[in-house]
Backbone bond lengths (Angstrom), bond angles and torsions (degrees), N, CA, C in turn:
res aa  C-N    CA-C-N  psi(-1)  N-CA   C-N-CA  omega(-1)  CA-C   N-CA-C  phi
1 X - - - 1.471 - - 1.548 109.12 -
2 X 1.282 116.82 103.05 1.422 120.76 -176.55 1.583 107.82 -112.94
3 X 1.272 117.15 24.42 1.426 123.70 -179.59 1.515 110.84 -118.76
4 X 1.313 116.11 174.65 1.479 121.53 179.10 1.532 110.77 -94.23
5 X 1.312 115.92 130.35 1.469 119.89 171.47 1.516 109.64 -127.92
6 X 1.313 117.44 119.64 1.442 122.55 178.28 1.539 110.21 -106.08
7 X 1.323 114.86 130.31 1.405 121.98 178.81 1.528 111.95 -150.06
8 X 1.307 116.54 120.02 1.455 118.56 -178.03 1.560 111.55 -81.53
9 X 1.327 114.87 152.71 1.476 125.02 -179.36 1.514 110.42 -77.52
10 X 1.304 115.39 151.25 1.523 120.68 170.96 1.498 109.89 -99.19
11 X 1.297 119.10 0.54 1.505 122.37 -178.06 1.520 109.27 -79.26
12 X 1.329 115.25 139.28 1.481 121.52 176.72 1.479 109.24 -92.94
13 X 1.374 115.61 133.51 1.493 122.44 178.30 1.491 111.09 -54.96
14 X 1.343 118.46 -38.45 1.468 123.04 -179.58 1.448 115.27 -65.24
15 X 1.294 118.59 -16.87 1.437 123.62 179.20 1.556 114.01 -94.27
16 X 1.292 118.39 -4.98 1.453 122.39 -177.69 1.552 108.17 -64.69
17 X 1.361 115.71 140.46 1.438 117.71 178.38 1.599 113.66 -90.08
18 X 1.284 111.86 -6.86 1.532 118.29 176.60 1.499 110.74 -150.65
19 X 1.323 116.11 142.96 1.449 120.83 178.47 1.501 105.80 -151.06
20 X 1.365 115.40 135.88 1.488 120.36 177.31 1.501 112.45 -152.32
21 X 1.259 116.99 135.64 1.489 120.98 174.86 1.513 107.67 -92.63
22 X 1.325 117.26 135.73 1.469 124.00 -177.18 1.513 106.67 -117.17
23 X 1.321 115.91 120.43 1.479 119.13 -178.16 1.520 110.86 -75.51
24 X 1.313 117.03 157.21 1.472 119.13 179.99 1.490 110.02 -59.70
25 X 1.302 117.29 137.39 1.423 123.08 -179.48 1.551 113.32 90.50
26 X 1.358 116.22 -15.51 1.490 118.74 -177.11 1.535 108.81 -88.53
27 X 1.331 114.63 164.77 1.410 122.25 179.36 1.520 111.33 -117.87
28 X 1.358 116.40 168.60 1.426 121.92 179.95 1.497 107.79 -153.04
29 X 1.335 117.90 127.87 1.442 125.40 178.48 1.530 106.17 -129.71
30 X 1.356 113.64 120.03 1.459 116.80 -172.79 1.512 112.55 -156.49
31 X 1.378 117.54 144.52 1.448 119.60 -179.38 1.472 113.14 -76.51
32 X 1.315 115.29 140.91 1.483 122.52 171.66 1.488 107.07 -122.75
33 X 1.313 119.14 123.33 1.410 123.80 -177.13 1.532 112.26 -86.76
34 X 1.321 114.94 154.36 1.475 118.53 178.69 1.535 109.93 -52.36
35 X 1.315 114.03 140.44 1.470 126.49 -177.37 1.532 114.59 69.59
36 X 1.282 120.61 -2.64 1.510 121.00 170.19 1.537 109.45 -76.03
37 X 1.289 116.62 154.08 1.462 124.28 -179.68 1.483 109.81 -112.86
38 X 1.329 117.84 129.64 1.448 126.89 174.85 1.467 111.19 -106.65
39 X 1.352 117.13 127.35 1.496 121.90 172.64 1.525 107.86 -113.79
40 X 1.327 114.67 136.18 1.459 119.78 172.25 1.572 107.44 -117.28
41 X 1.288 116.60 124.57 1.477 122.97 -173.05 1.537 109.75 -109.24
42 X 1.264 114.95 127.28 1.494 123.23 175.40 1.525 106.35 -85.71
43 X 1.306 118.27 89.49 1.495 123.09 -167.70 1.527 110.95 -60.68
44 X 1.345 118.56 -41.52 1.439 121.76 -172.54 1.510 116.12 -116.44
45 X 1.296 115.98 -6.92 1.427 121.71 175.19 1.509 114.47 97.35
46 X 1.351 116.67 144.47 1.531 126.54 176.02 1.578 110.18 60.79
47 X 1.304 119.28 24.72 1.444 119.33 172.78 1.499 111.49 -87.64
48 X 1.349 117.69 135.96 1.490 121.34 176.76 1.517 108.83 -92.36
49 X 1.289 117.11 132.94 1.508 123.84 -178.88 1.514 108.23 -120.11
50 X 1.298 116.00 97.13 1.441 122.58 178.91 1.526 111.04 -73.63
51 X 1.330 119.88 127.52 1.435 122.76 -167.25 1.477 112.59 -140.59
52 X 1.354 119.76 139.37 1.449 127.64 174.77 1.486 107.33 -134.41
53 X 1.382 117.80 155.25 1.453 124.87 176.16 1.509 108.83 -132.48
54 X 1.315 114.33 143.73 1.446 125.90 178.64 1.522 109.94 -128.77
55 X 1.374 117.03 137.18 1.474 119.94 169.63 1.457 110.54 -67.08
56 X 1.347 116.40 140.54 1.495 121.37 176.85 1.553 111.18 -81.72
57 X 1.316 118.87 -29.85 1.448 121.56 -178.37 1.496 109.23 -70.51
58 X 1.317 117.40 -38.01 1.429 126.00 -178.90 1.487 110.60 -142.13
59 X 1.317 120.77 100.07 1.482 121.90 -175.32 1.487 113.10 -67.64
60 X 1.361 118.23 -9.58 1.483 118.90 170.53 1.509 112.80 -72.75
61 X 1.320 116.67 -15.66 1.463 120.97 169.12 1.455 111.63 -84.83
62 X 1.307 117.61 124.43 1.466 119.05 -179.48 1.508 109.16 -151.83
63 X 1.380 115.02 172.34 1.467 122.43 -176.67 1.551 106.79 -55.88
64 X 1.338 115.86 139.02 1.465 124.57 177.18 1.534 107.82 -124.40
65 X 1.314 115.75 113.07 1.492 122.06 172.41 1.543 109.92 -55.00
66 X 1.344 113.74 -45.97 1.488 120.68 -175.77 1.520 110.77 -61.02
67 X 1.271 119.76 -49.69 1.482 122.45 -177.69 1.539 108.74 -69.10
68 X 1.323 118.15 -32.46 1.484 122.29 -179.23 1.551 108.55 -68.84
69 X 1.332 115.11 -44.38 1.428 118.59 -177.77 1.590 108.51 -67.21
70 X 1.319 117.04 -38.34 1.440 120.37 -179.85 1.518 111.71 -63.78
71 X 1.372 115.01 -30.20 1.448 118.79 -176.17 1.560 112.90 -84.52
72 X 1.354 116.92 -18.99 1.454 115.06 -177.38 1.510 117.98 -157.08
73 X 1.333 120.64 -6.80 1.495 120.44 178.91 1.514 110.69 118.70
74 X 1.359 111.16 175.56 1.482 118.63 -173.09 1.491 115.48 -69.28
75 X 1.307 115.91 -33.01 1.475 120.36 -178.95 1.478 114.56 -107.93
76 X 1.323 115.41 143.39 1.495 120.06 -177.37 1.548 108.68 -94.72
77 X 1.319 113.01 143.68 1.440 117.96 175.77 1.583 106.12 -159.69
78 X 1.324 114.26 -171.37 1.489 118.38 -176.17 1.524 110.08 -60.78
79 X 1.326 115.57 128.01 1.452 120.86 -176.92 1.506 114.19 101.61
80 X 1.366 117.31 -16.44 1.450 121.62 -178.62 1.542 108.42 -67.44
81 X 1.420 113.40 139.98 1.426 119.70 178.03 1.534 107.53 -102.57
82 X 1.352 115.82 127.31 1.438 120.10 178.34 1.515 108.85 -91.77
83 X 1.333 115.43 110.70 1.480 122.28 -169.02 1.514 113.63 -97.55
84 X 1.309 118.69 156.39 1.414 125.24 177.44 1.548 110.26 -96.98
85 X 1.345 114.70 168.61 1.432 120.81 176.95 1.520 112.71 -68.03
86 X 1.320 115.51 -8.36 1.493 118.81 175.06 1.529 110.52 -104.93
87 X 1.356 113.34 22.10 1.500 122.58 175.48 1.550 111.33 58.29
88 X 1.346 114.70 35.44 1.433 117.77 173.68 1.508 111.73 -115.37
89 X 1.310 117.64 146.37 1.441 124.06 179.76 1.516 109.21 -69.56
90 X 1.360 116.12 124.76 1.470 120.97 176.94 1.583 113.31 -96.86
91 X 1.308 112.02 -43.22 1.501 121.34 178.15 1.503 111.15 -147.43
92 X 1.262 117.59 161.53 1.476 122.56 170.56 1.520 110.30 -130.38
93 X 1.317 117.25 131.07 1.422 120.78 176.60 1.564 111.05 -69.74
94 X 1.304 117.66 116.99 1.445 122.40 -173.80 1.530 113.55 -104.64
95 X 1.345 116.35 -22.74 1.483 119.68 175.86 1.508 108.02 -147.00
96 X 1.302 118.74 146.88 1.396 122.70 -177.62 1.561 109.47 -160.22
97 X 1.289 117.89 120.43 1.438 120.58 178.70 1.533 112.10 -107.03
98 X 1.340 116.91 1.92 1.457 122.17 172.66 1.515 108.76 -92.51
99 X 1.332 116.28 -50.53 1.504 120.53 174.00 1.496 119.16 102.85
100 X 1.341 115.48 -15.76 1.519 116.30 177.77 1.501 109.52 -160.84
101 X 1.310 115.96 139.16 1.505 122.64 -175.76 1.554 108.97 -139.73
102 X 1.326 114.45 151.20 1.431 117.33 -172.56 1.556 115.10 -90.92
103 X 1.307 115.82 141.84 1.469 117.71 -179.82 1.609 111.36 -114.65
104 X 1.293 117.38 -7.32 1.517 119.09 -170.60 1.490 115.55 -124.35
105 X 1.320 122.08 -3.96 1.475 124.55 -175.88 1.543 111.45 -71.24
106 X 1.361 115.53 -23.84 1.471 117.46 -177.17 1.482 115.88 73.72
107 X 1.337 116.83 -177.91 1.501 122.40 -179.89 1.517 107.95 -102.48
108 X 1.314 115.95 143.05 1.476 120.66 173.63 1.555 108.48 -68.67
109 X 1.298 113.15 147.71 1.452 119.14 -179.12 1.578 107.12 -144.64
110 X 1.381 116.32 168.09 1.452 118.24 177.50 1.500 110.04 -57.14
111 X 1.374 116.82 -38.95 1.421 121.38 -174.90 1.595 110.36 -68.76
112 X 1.340 114.23 -46.66 1.484 118.14 -178.64 1.505 109.60 -67.36
113 X 1.338 117.96 -34.79 1.495 120.34 177.16 1.579 110.79 -59.55
114 X 1.377 112.70 -42.19 1.421 117.23 -177.59 1.511 109.96 -67.55
115 X 1.323 117.82 -44.68 1.482 122.26 -178.36 1.484 112.88 -64.56
116 X 1.365 117.27 -44.60 1.461 123.92 -173.53 1.540 110.65 -76.20
117 X 1.360 114.38 -43.54 1.452 115.26 -163.64 1.590 113.15 -124.66
118 X 1.334 118.24 1.57 1.430 119.65 175.06 1.474 111.40 116.78
119 X 1.331 116.27 151.20 1.515 121.51 -178.91 1.515 113.92 -58.56
120 X 1.309 116.55 -29.63 1.496 117.70 -177.61 1.554 111.34 -71.05
121 X 1.382 116.47 -11.51 1.441 119.44 178.81 1.525 111.62 -91.84
122 X 1.322 118.65 -6.24 1.507 120.40 -174.57 1.547 113.06 -58.74
123 X 1.368 118.91 -38.75 1.475 117.23 -177.02 1.546 113.33 -75.91
124 X 1.329 116.45 -6.88 1.521 116.89 -177.35 1.518 109.77 -64.61
125 X 1.418 114.62 147.60 1.445 120.34 177.84 1.528 109.97 -58.23
126 X 1.363 116.15 152.32 1.450 120.15 -177.41 1.535 110.45 -148.21
127 X 1.330 116.74 162.74 1.429 120.65 -177.81 1.545 111.25 -63.65
128 X 1.282 115.62 -39.12 1.510 117.54 -179.76 1.511 109.04 -57.77
129 X 1.365 116.06 -42.82 1.449 117.87 -179.66 1.553 110.63 -64.28
130 X 1.308 118.29 -37.81 1.416 123.42 175.68 1.549 114.03 -60.72
131 X 1.355 112.04 -46.64 1.469 117.40 177.63 1.547 110.04 -59.57
132 X 1.270 116.32 -43.01 1.497 117.91 -176.18 1.529 110.70 -67.61
133 X 1.327 117.50 -38.08 1.422 121.86 176.87 1.483 112.15 -61.17
134 X 1.359 115.84 -45.12 1.480 117.72 178.43 1.539 112.80 -61.83
135 X 1.362 113.89 -43.50 1.473 117.19 -179.03 1.550 109.88 -64.80
136 X 1.317 117.47 -38.83 1.442 121.25 -179.29 1.559 111.60 -63.60
137 X 1.340 115.20 -36.23 1.477 120.96 -179.55 1.493 111.15 -78.77
138 X 1.346 117.89 -13.91 1.461 119.58 -177.05 1.539 112.56 -73.07
139 X 1.308 120.34 -95.64 1.422 121.14 176.76 1.521 113.78 -146.39
140 X 1.325 117.29 15.63 1.474 120.77 173.52 1.506 113.89 82.48
141 X 1.361 120.17 -9.07 1.435 122.10 179.01 1.549 112.91 -69.80
142 X 1.347 114.61 -31.70 1.430 118.47 179.36 1.552 109.31 -106.39
143 X 1.361 116.11 137.97 1.481 118.07 -176.28 1.536 108.45 -137.06
144 X 1.264 115.12 -168.40 1.478 123.06 -178.17 1.511 108.53 -53.66
145 X 1.284 120.34 -41.64 1.422 122.81 -173.37 1.530 111.57 -66.75
146 X 1.395 117.56 -11.58 1.448 120.55 -179.01 1.471 111.74 -95.51
147 X 1.344 119.44 3.05 1.445 119.93 177.40 1.529 108.79 -87.34
148 X 1.337 112.86 119.05 1.467 122.28 -175.95 1.552 108.29 -115.63
149 X 1.324 115.27 179.48 1.477 120.35 177.80 1.531 108.85 -61.84
150 X 1.347 115.16 128.46 1.460 123.74 -170.46 1.511 114.71 -104.36
151 X 1.329 116.41 166.07 1.446 121.33 166.95 1.494 111.19 -84.94
152 X 1.338 117.87 144.23 1.487 122.02 170.34 1.514 107.68 -115.86
153 X 1.337 115.16 92.32 1.453 117.11 177.88 1.527 109.43 -67.54
154 X 1.286 114.31 142.66 1.480 128.84 -178.95 1.553 112.99 67.96
155 X 1.274 120.31 1.96 1.460 123.29 -177.77 1.524 109.19 -92.11
156 X 1.362 115.78 142.38 1.465 121.68 -175.27 1.479 107.80 -112.44
157 X 1.338 118.64 109.40 1.501 122.18 179.92 1.573 105.08 -129.38
158 X 1.336 117.41 84.40 1.434 121.05 175.81 1.561 114.75 -63.84
159 X 1.288 116.25 145.41 1.461 119.60 172.27 1.542 109.61 -101.36
160 X 1.281 117.22 124.88 1.436 121.82 -175.21 1.540 111.20 -80.36
161 X 1.316 118.58 171.43 1.470 121.23 -175.80 1.523 111.42 -63.10
162 X 1.390 116.47 -26.87 1.448 119.40 -179.85 1.564 112.26 -86.05
163 X 1.354 116.90 3.12 1.403 120.58 179.98 1.525 118.38 86.74
164 X 1.296 117.15 4.80 1.448 121.71 178.44 1.544 110.35 -87.61
165 X 1.285 116.40 163.20 1.518 122.95 179.79 1.519 111.82 -102.13
166 X 1.311 114.61 144.97 1.402 121.45 171.51 1.541 113.43 -120.07
167 X 1.302 120.49 128.74 1.413 121.92 175.44 1.585 108.32 -96.79
168 X 1.290 115.68 107.45 1.496 120.96 -166.61 1.609 106.24 -126.86
169 X 1.356 109.20 174.80 1.433 116.53 179.39 1.552 110.54 -56.15
170 X 1.329 117.17 145.09 1.411 124.11 -177.14 1.551 110.86 -70.24
171 X 1.336 115.53 166.79 1.461 121.60 176.67 1.509 109.55 -110.21
172 X 1.276 117.83 6.11 1.497 122.09 177.52 1.522 112.15 -87.20
173 X 1.330 115.94 177.74 1.452 122.36 179.62 1.515 108.22 -158.03
174 X 1.295 117.87 166.08 1.498 121.24 -177.27 1.565 109.25 -54.06
175 X 1.328 111.17 129.76 1.478 121.26 175.20 1.532 113.25 89.35
176 X 1.307 116.35 -7.02 1.493 117.08 178.63 1.528 110.20 -63.71
177 X 1.371 117.14 150.19 1.448 117.51 178.30 1.526 111.72 -145.86
178 X 1.302 114.75 165.84 1.444 123.93 170.28 1.451 110.87 -130.47
179 X 1.320 118.31 137.06 1.394 122.25 -172.26 1.540 109.57 -129.68
180 X 1.320 117.54 137.50 1.490 121.76 -172.91 1.505 110.19 -138.58
181 X 1.346 118.65 143.15 1.452 122.80 -179.78 1.535 105.49 -107.66
182 X 1.344 115.56 132.17 1.444 120.99 -179.03 1.532 112.07 -79.84
183 X 1.278 118.17 134.79 1.444 123.09 179.25 1.510 110.46 -104.67
184 X 1.316 117.93 2.02 1.466 122.66 170.21 1.504 109.36 -155.90
185 X 1.265 120.88 168.20 1.489 123.37 175.77 1.515 107.29 -70.99
186 X 1.370 115.20 128.42 1.400 120.56 -176.83 1.565 113.88 -137.42
187 X 1.332 116.89 164.98 1.462 121.05 164.65 1.542 103.45 -109.77
188 X 1.342 111.62 135.53 1.465 120.72 176.40 1.527 109.49 -104.52
189 X 1.304 117.45 125.93 1.475 122.67 179.44 1.559 106.87 -115.86
190 X 1.297 115.41 123.32 1.469 121.45 -179.83 1.534 111.06 -124.15
191 X 1.340 116.05 136.92 1.464 121.28 161.43 1.505 106.81 -115.95
192 X 1.310 117.37 121.31 1.470 122.06 175.60 1.465 106.24 -84.04
193 X 1.313 115.91 103.24 1.490 125.12 -162.18 1.543 113.16 -56.09
194 X 1.375 116.96 130.33 1.446 121.93 -179.27 1.568 111.75 -97.31
195 X 1.382 114.66 12.79 1.470 119.84 -171.26 1.555 111.99 -58.90
196 X 1.294 118.56 128.39 1.487 123.37 178.39 1.501 114.17 -113.14
197 X 1.371 115.10 0.54 1.474 117.38 -170.64 1.528 116.03 -109.51
198 X 1.266 118.21 -1.20 1.474 118.31 171.23 1.508 111.14 -141.26
199 X 1.328 118.26 167.38 1.469 121.11 -167.84 1.511 114.67 -68.64
200 X 1.347 120.40 -2.90 1.482 120.68 -170.88 1.515 111.11 -56.89
201 X 1.299 119.17 -33.69 1.493 124.10 176.88 1.463 111.62 -109.82
202 X 1.374 119.68 21.23 1.476 122.13 -177.02 1.535 110.46 54.68
203 X 1.364 116.11 31.08 1.439 122.78 -179.25 1.561 112.28 57.93
204 X 1.294 116.87 24.43 1.479 120.24 -174.88 1.546 107.85 -152.54
205 X 1.340 119.26 79.41 1.491 121.16 179.60 1.475 112.20 -57.48
206 X 1.327 116.30 138.18 1.472 122.63 -175.23 1.478 111.05 -136.17
207 X 1.372 118.57 164.28 1.476 121.67 -178.83 1.531 113.18 -67.30
208 X 1.297 114.22 161.44 1.471 122.60 174.50 1.527 105.39 -128.28
209 X 1.369 117.69 171.09 1.435 123.11 172.85 1.513 108.48 -130.26
210 X 1.289 113.82 139.38 1.502 122.03 170.46 1.462 109.95 -115.07
211 X 1.388 114.72 140.77 1.511 121.35 179.23 1.533 105.27 -136.48
212 X 1.335 114.75 151.46 1.479 122.06 179.35 1.551 107.78 -132.78
213 X 1.355 112.89 138.44 1.490 120.45 175.39 1.500 107.67 -123.83
214 X 1.328 116.64 148.06 1.427 125.09 168.37 1.516 109.76 -75.47
């Protein structure tokens, strides 16, 4: 699926069992049970939300960009199945008012900041740092070696005809959201991207909201 699909949710915010606002640069690690629905809201528009998923029965099972792309294409949208490295479906996107999300741009890091934007940017906070901090605060079972290629919800990374990537202005807007239903028990790991050097956040990182329904 390399096209845009917009579909609004029928779930009422007042009926969510969990709601949290995540500041830019902050992380979130939280269990999502099978058949629960997770919504991520782009509160102010153009915010990139770096996301990974891990199986709770076996933490060696985790989100796989390769298997996900094989199942549906480079860009995620309503109907996309988020697959694990064991070729099992972890979640399905059930509602989406943004319409397209990135699977290949990866997470910003101290190293990539230095390579892309100059050595003076290396000390800047990054999504990889946030991922590692969340894992360290969890229980020690997951470490640096468990960080794999992630989803960037709301981020726009077109692939050109020659196969290169472009980091360009987002296609989201204030209040846009993506919603997904879990098909197994999982841990969701989010870094709300602090990136200031490319247009993915409109050079202005902002908070997001996460909600969960039974």
